[in-house]
BAFI-387328 format. One line per field, with one value per atom (N, C-alpha, C, O): residue in one letter; chain; x, y, z. Coordinates in steps of 0.001 Angstrom, whole numbers, always signed. Layout:
r	c(A	...) .
c	c(A	...) .
px	c(X	...) .
py	c(Y	...) .
pz	c(Z	...) .
# end
This chain:
r	c(M	M	M	M	C	C	C	C	I	I	I	I	S	S	S	S	Q	Q	Q	Q	P	P	P	P	L	L	L	L	V	V	V	V	P	P	P	P	K	K	K	K	K	K	K	K	R	R	R	R	C	C	C	C	A	A	A	A	W	W	W	W	V	V	V	V	N	N	N	N	T	T	T	T	N	N	N	N	Y	Y	Y	Y	P	P	P	P	D	D	D	D	Y	Y	Y	Y	I	I	I	I	Q	Q	Q	Q	Y	Y	Y	Y	H	H	H	H	D	D	D	D	Q	Q	Q	Q	E	E	E	E	W	W	W	W	G	G	G	G	V	V	V	V	P	P	P	P	V	V	V	V	H	H	H	H	E	E	E	E	D	D	D	D	T	T	T	T	K	K	K	K	H	H	H	H	F	F	F	F	E	E	E	E	L	L	L	L	L	L	L	L	S	S	S	S	L	L	L	L	E	E	E	E	G	G	G	G	A	A	A	A	Q	Q	Q	Q	A	A	A	A	G	G	G	G	L	L	L	L	S	S	S	S	W	W	W	W	L	L	L	L	T	T	T	T	I	I	I	I	L	L	L	L	K	K	K	K	K	K	K	K	R	R	R	R	A	A	A	A	G	G	G	G	Y	Y	Y	Y	R	R	R	R	K	K	K	K	A	A	A	A	F	F	F	F	R	R	R	R	D	D	D	D	F	F	F	F	A	A	A	A	I	I	I	I	K	K	K	K	S	S	S	S	V	V	V	V	A	A	A	A	K	K	K	K	F	F	F	F	T	T	T	T	N	N	N	N	D	D	D	D	D	D	D	D	L	L	L	L	E	E	E	E	Q	Q	Q	Q	L	L	L	L	Y	Y	Y	Y	I	I	I	I	D	D	D	D	S	S	S	S	N	N	N	N	I	I	I	I	V	V	V	V	P	P	P	P	N	N	N	N	R	R	R	R	L	L	L	L	K	K	K	K	I	I	I	I	Q	Q	Q	Q	S	S	S	S	V	V	V	V	I	I	I	I	N	N	N	N	N	N	N	N) .
c	c(A	A	A	A	A	A	A	A	A	A	A	A	A	A	A	A	A	A	A	A	A	A	A	A	A	A	A	A	A	A	A	A	A	A	A	A	A	A	A	A	A	A	A	A	A	A	A	A	A	A	A	A	A	A	A	A	A	A	A	A	A	A	A	A	A	A	A	A	A	A	A	A	A	A	A	A	A	A	A	A	A	A	A	A	A	A	A	A	A	A	A	A	A	A	A	A	A	A	A	A	A	A	A	A	A	A	A	A	A	A	A	A	A	A	A	A	A	A	A	A	A	A	A	A	A	A	A	A	A	A	A	A	A	A	A	A	A	A	A	A	A	A	A	A	A	A	A	A	A	A	A	A	A	A	A	A	A	A	A	A	A	A	A	A	A	A	A	A	A	A	A	A	A	A	A	A	A	A	A	A	A	A	A	A	A	A	A	A	A	A	A	A	A	A	A	A	A	A	A	A	A	A	A	A	A	A	A	A	A	A	A	A	A	A	A	A	A	A	A	A	A	A	A	A	A	A	A	A	A	A	A	A	A	A	A	A	A	A	A	A	A	A	A	A	A	A	A	A	A	A	A	A	A	A	A	A	A	A	A	A	A	A	A	A	A	A	A	A	A	A	A	A	A	A	A	A	A	A	A	A	A	A	A	A	A	A	A	A	A	A	A	A	A	A	A	A	A	A	A	A	A	A	A	A	A	A	A	A	A	A	A	A	A	A	A	A	A	A	A	A	A	A	A	A	A	A	A	A	A	A	A	A	A	A	A	A	A	A	A	A	A	A	A	A	A	A	A	A	A	A	A	A	A	A	A	A	A	A	A	A	A	A	A	A	A	A	A	A	A	A	A	A	A	A	A	A	A	A	A	A	A	A	A	A	A	A	A	A	A	A	A	A	A	A	A	A	A	A	A	A	A	A	A	A	A	A	A	A	A	A	A	A	A	A	A	A	A	A	A	A	A	A	A	A	A	A	A	A	A	A	A	A) .
px	c(+176270	+175804	+174460	+173936	+174113	+172446	+172648	+172902	+172589	+172310	+170342	+169535	+169962	+168649	+168302	+168758	+167340	+166840	+166172	+165465	+166511	+165583	+164272	+164130	+163100	+161458	+161225	+161733	+160547	+159969	+158546	+158094	+157734	+156458	+155280	+155175	+154369	+153367	+152807	+152217	+152675	+152050	+150399	+149789	+149995	+148310	+148317	+149239	+146440	+146058	+145668	+145532	+145523	+145395	+143831	+143316	+143176	+141355	+141821	+140811	+143223	+143319	+143501	+144549	+142359	+142990	+143746	+143261	+145222	+146037	+146380	+147420	+145322	+144543	+143630	+143876	+142795	+142074	+142320	+142291	+142663	+142778	+142014	+142598	+140611	+139784	+139869	+139405	+140565	+140840	+141830	+141655	+142954	+143939	+143838	+144648	+143032	+142961	+142119	+142224	+141139	+140044	+141586	+141658	+142088	+142916	+143754	+143798	+144400	+145684	+144958	+145448	+144020	+143446	+142104	+141469	+141947	+140755	+140087	+139495	+140621	+140435	+141158	+142388	+140252	+140882	+141374	+142088	+141002	+141445	+140022	+138988	+140116	+138660	+138352	+138923	+136739	+136176	+135443	+135194	+135135	+134350	+133157	+132699	+133009	+131985	+130491	+130543	+129762	+128463	+128066	+127527	+128754	+128140	+129327	+128366	+130327	+131076	+131034	+131493	+130326	+129522	+128853	+128892	+128033	+126406	+126947	+126975	+127466	+128028	+128513	+127814	+129775	+129743	+129208	+129743	+127709	+126613	+125923	+125472	+125480	+124961	+125797	+125528	+126848	+127517	+128421	+129332	+127781	+128015	+126801	+126845	+125739	+123853	+123950	+123289	+124598	+124040	+125262	+124693	+126316	+127305	+126817	+127129	+126015	+125421	+125155	+124095	+125652	+125226	+126227	+126454	+126958	+127818	+129590	+130184	+129753	+131066	+131583	+131072	+132573	+133097	+133295	+132952	+133910	+134665	+133267	+133226	+131805	+131272	+130625	+130472	+130506	+130487	+130659	+129899	+132967	+133570	+133283	+133302	+133043	+133340	+131761	+131616	+130882	+129764	+129671	+128605	+130705	+130698	+130366	+129352	+131067	+130410	+129038	+128344	+128519	+127313	+125957	+124766	+126899	+125828	+126121	+125301	+127483	+127477	+126718	+126265	+126670	+125470	+123713	+122786	+124111	+122071	+121656	+120564	+122924	+121891	+122954	+123360	+123153	+123243	+124528	+124514	+125975	+127031	+126782	+127611	+125459	+125301	+124951	+125693	+124201	+124322	+122718	+121692	+122746	+121828	+120287	+119720	+120046	+118895	+118756	+117797	+119753	+118669	+118260	+117410	+118927	+118549	+116720	+115755	+117269	+116105	+114480	+113535	+114833	+113357	+113676	+113647	+113952	+113900	+112388	+111961	+111291	+110295	+110281	+111313	+108841	+108323	+109126	+110047	+109009	+109789	+111480	+112150	+111713	+113018	+113770	+114995	+113140	+113241	+112747	+113429	+111777	+111707	+112408	+112768	+113218	+114762	+115764	+116636	+115625	+116649	+116938	+118063	+115186	+115395	+115231	+114746	+115708	+116337	+117589	+117770	+118324	+119561	+120761	+121306	+121255	+122373	+123358	+124347	+123310	+124874	+124662	+125660	+123856	+123651	+123322	+123140	+123328	+122589	+121194	+120905	+120005	+118740	+118078	+117437	+118073	+117629	+116728	+117195	+115064	+114581	+114502	+114091	+114776	+115327	+116465	+116430	+117369	+118571	+118127	+118997	+117713	+117640	+116753	+116911	+115520	+114607	+115642	+115624	+116372	+117276	+118189	+118474	+118763	+119240	+118540	+118935	+117196	+116378	+116147	+116368	+115785	+115321	+116488	+116552	+116936	+119135	+119200	+120246) .
py	c(-130811	-129319	-129266	-129803	-128824	-128260	-127142	-126409	-126610	-125092	-124792	-125585	-123469	-123225	-122213	-121084	-122960	-122367	-121191	-121095	-120282	-118445	-119354	-120186	-118787	-118914	-118236	-117204	-118817	-118227	-117911	-118688	-116273	-116363	-116521	-116100	-117427	-118086	-117370	-116538	-117302	-116715	-117034	-118097	-115760	-115714	-114846	-114309	-115029	-114292	-112958	-112858	-112119	-110321	-110041	-108931	-111371	-110782	-111350	-111570	-111853	-112491	-111063	-110418	-110725	-109512	-110339	-111133	-109770	-110839	-110078	-110075	-109313	-108792	-109777	-110074	-110274	-111374	-112559	-112752	-113622	-114501	-115925	-116887	-115613	-116362	-116250	-117089	-115038	-115517	-116309	-117193	-116205	-117044	-118031	-118678	-118663	-120135	-120916	-122023	-119633	-120550	-120304	-121059	-119608	-119660	-120863	-121767	-120581	-121147	-123010	-123859	-123196	-124833	-124800	-125817	-124041	-124140	-124335	-125165	-123186	-122090	-122813	-122754	-123808	-124223	-126006	-126760	-126268	-128131	-128546	-128161	-129626	-130129	-130673	-130920	-130734	-131501	-132666	-132610	-133672	-134643	-135837	-136937	-134824	-135394	-134289	-133065	-134759	-134662	-133287	-132278	-133811	-132262	-131829	-131808	-131490	-130442	-129417	-128286	-129980	-129688	-128998	-127917	-129300	-128686	-127384	-126191	-128326	-126706	-125568	-124562	-125441	-124441	-124184	-123312	-124854	-124109	-123399	-122579	-123713	-122691	-121832	-120944	-121676	-120401	-119713	-118911	-120400	-118889	-118459	-117288	-118850	-118387	-117456	-116432	-117546	-116914	-115804	-114741	-115692	-114457	-113584	-112393	-114133	-113582	-111762	-111656	-110705	-109072	-109006	-107895	-110220	-109389	-110181	-110740	-109985	-109838	-111576	-112153	-112116	-113564	-113418	-114221	-112217	-112695	-112493	-113147	-111580	-111497	-113478	-114048	-113762	-115372	-116105	-116910	-116052	-117325	-116653	-117470	-115295	-115084	-115790	-116050	-116060	-116738	-118455	-119065	-118984	-120201	-120762	-121436	-120795	-121965	-121914	-122929	-120475	-120280	-121225	-121500	-121426	-122002	-123400	-124058	-123648	-125230	-126110	-127235	-124951	-125352	-125557	-126318	-124141	-123960	-125082	-125650	-125381	-126513	-127968	-128705	-128002	-129631	-129957	-130917	-128949	-129851	-130031	-130550	-129486	-129747	-131266	-131915	-131875	-133481	-133195	-132950	-133293	-133037	-134308	-134277	-134671	-135268	-134815	-134051	-134786	-133880	-132396	-131885	-131737	-130245	-130291	-129591	-131441	-131594	-131506	-130717	-132759	-132465	-131404	-131596	-130365	-129079	-129049	-129587	-128319	-128193	-126403	-125778	-125702	-124481	-124227	-123456	-124783	-124487	-124280	-123540	-125003	-124751	-123851	-123775	-123180	-122275	-121238	-120250	-120879	-119762	-119784	-118609	-120500	-120215	-119635	-118944	-119995	-119513	-118491	-118025	-117714	-116496	-115412	-114327	-115764	-114828	-115391	-115234	-115974	-116369	-115666	-115736	-114923	-113967	-114835	-114320	-115788	-116664	-116468	-115975	-116704	-116628	-115089	-114128	-115270	-113944	-114463	-115436	-113449	-114158	-113567	-112571	-114116	-113406	-115124	-116247	-114625	-115663	-116140	-117297	-115693	-116335	-117816	-119024	-116640	-117368	-118344	-119184	-118674	-119751	-121198	-122367	-120325	-121100	-121897	-123080	-120962	-121888	-122810	-123414	-122902	-124123	-125448	-126595	-124910	-125887	-126443	-127652	-126086	-126272	-127203	-128043	-126681	-127075	-128253	-128887) .
pz	c(+20943	+20747	+20408	+19432	+20968	+20238	+20060	+21016	+18604	+18296	+18354	+17869	+19067	+18698	+17454	+17271	+16634	+15766	+16271	+17274	+15405	+15482	+15132	+14236	+16430	+15804	+14653	+14216	+14305	+12498	+13329	+14171	+12845	+13454	+12264	+11112	+13231	+12150	+11644	+12333	+9967	+9309	+9174	+9064	+9227	+9669	+8117	+7503	+7733	+6772	+7425	+8645	+6726	+7195	+7619	+7750	+7807	+8516	+9706	+10375	+10583	+11692	+12694	+12705	+13474	+14353	+15667	+16473	+15517	+17276	+18225	+18883	+18296	+19647	+20190	+21359	+19739	+20564	+19832	+18616	+21147	+21257	+20298	+19799	+20298	+19985	+18669	+17897	+18265	+16403	+16162	+15323	+16753	+16748	+16835	+16172	+17498	+18047	+16807	+16279	+16602	+15483	+13742	+12772	+13889	+12607	+12451	+11616	+13520	+13809	+13687	+12943	+14400	+14712	+13541	+13263	+13203	+12929	+10737	+10046	+10598	+9360	+8487	+8482	+7399	+6236	+6955	+6295	+7909	+8594	+8137	+8683	+6754	+6365	+7790	+8852	+7026	+8681	+7925	+6721	+8691	+8212	+8959	+8652	+10132	+10944	+10849	+10971	+10708	+10784	+11389	+10935	+13094	+14499	+13754	+12985	+13222	+13203	+12437	+12596	+11409	+10100	+10239	+9652	+11002	+11884	+12594	+12294	+13933	+14192	+13432	+13553	+12498	+11676	+10775	+10090	+10202	+9836	+9988	+9188	+12028	+12859	+12841	+12033	+13465	+13793	+12808	+13012	+11294	+10417	+10237	+9859	+10328	+10140	+11151	+10982	+12148	+13180	+12813	+12568	+12719	+12396	+11285	+11285	+10262	+9347	+9674	+10291	+9492	+9885	+10994	+11472	+11545	+12663	+12444	+11522	+13204	+13108	+13624	+14583	+12828	+13175	+14905	+15773	+15034	+16794	+17520	+18563	+17192	+17937	+18235	+19315	+17506	+17152	+17578	+18115	+17379	+18354	+19991	+20912	+20299	+22042	+22276	+23470	+21674	+22239	+21687	+21766	+21236	+21039	+21821	+21640	+23171	+23916	+24306	+24373	+24629	+24655	+23649	+23793	+22764	+21297	+22136	+22776	+21951	+22563	+23329	+23120	+24730	+25323	+25272	+25549	+24646	+23866	+23062	+23072	+22196	+21369	+21482	+20583	+22749	+23147	+22329	+21558	+22522	+21508	+19820	+19072	+19388	+18234	+18289	+17552	+18833	+18908	+18015	+18649	+16248	+15621	+15642	+14550	+16008	+16818	+17407	+17292	+18983	+19928	+19801	+20530	+18820	+18665	+17224	+16916	+16931	+15606	+17025	+17039	+18072	+18757	+20003	+21219	+19330	+20819	+20605	+19583	+21691	+21336	+21512	+21756	+21327	+21690	+22516	+22246	+23709	+25108	+25305	+26026	+24596	+24311	+23278	+23380	+22316	+21502	+22402	+22129	+23497	+24317	+24778	+24845	+25412	+26402	+25764	+26290	+24236	+23549	+23138	+22960	+22808	+22514	+23428	+23107	+24769	+25893	+26638	+27846	+25913	+26099	+25833	+24732	+26870	+26610	+26160	+25640	+26231	+26145	+24217	+23692	+23541	+21708	+21481	+22230	+20264	+19829	+19670	+18975	+20651	+20322	+19511	+19848	+18028	+16924	+16776	+16963	+16303	+16235	+15060	+15147	+13475	+12347	+12945	+13180	+12947	+13104	+14534	+14303	+15325	+15872	+15577	+15929	+14564	+14110	+12878	+12540	+12460	+11483	+11287	+10253	+12662	+13311	+13556	+13347	+14143	+14080	+13026	+13094	+12035	+10621	+9496	+8597	+9998	+9387	+9760	+9619) .
# end
């Protein structure tokens, strides 16, 4: 006979607003997990730069837009962005349309 164990609530950092699934997913699956892939490092660096002055939740909600806009953070592809590519990013409502933040992704 199997005796069920009571579920132990997952411990989360105080900054996690459990009203938002994006926060929960990020905390539970990414926060504090070592990363060894250049593409993933580039994504996180880019998102952190975009977050400056904004909430992390704002960026998490736009994460899919960033992935599409920056070609899944393919470093060589992003490095070859043209001025036309940049002009399209400046008007893309799926990311934070801040020129300096967008240019920093390309420069990095």
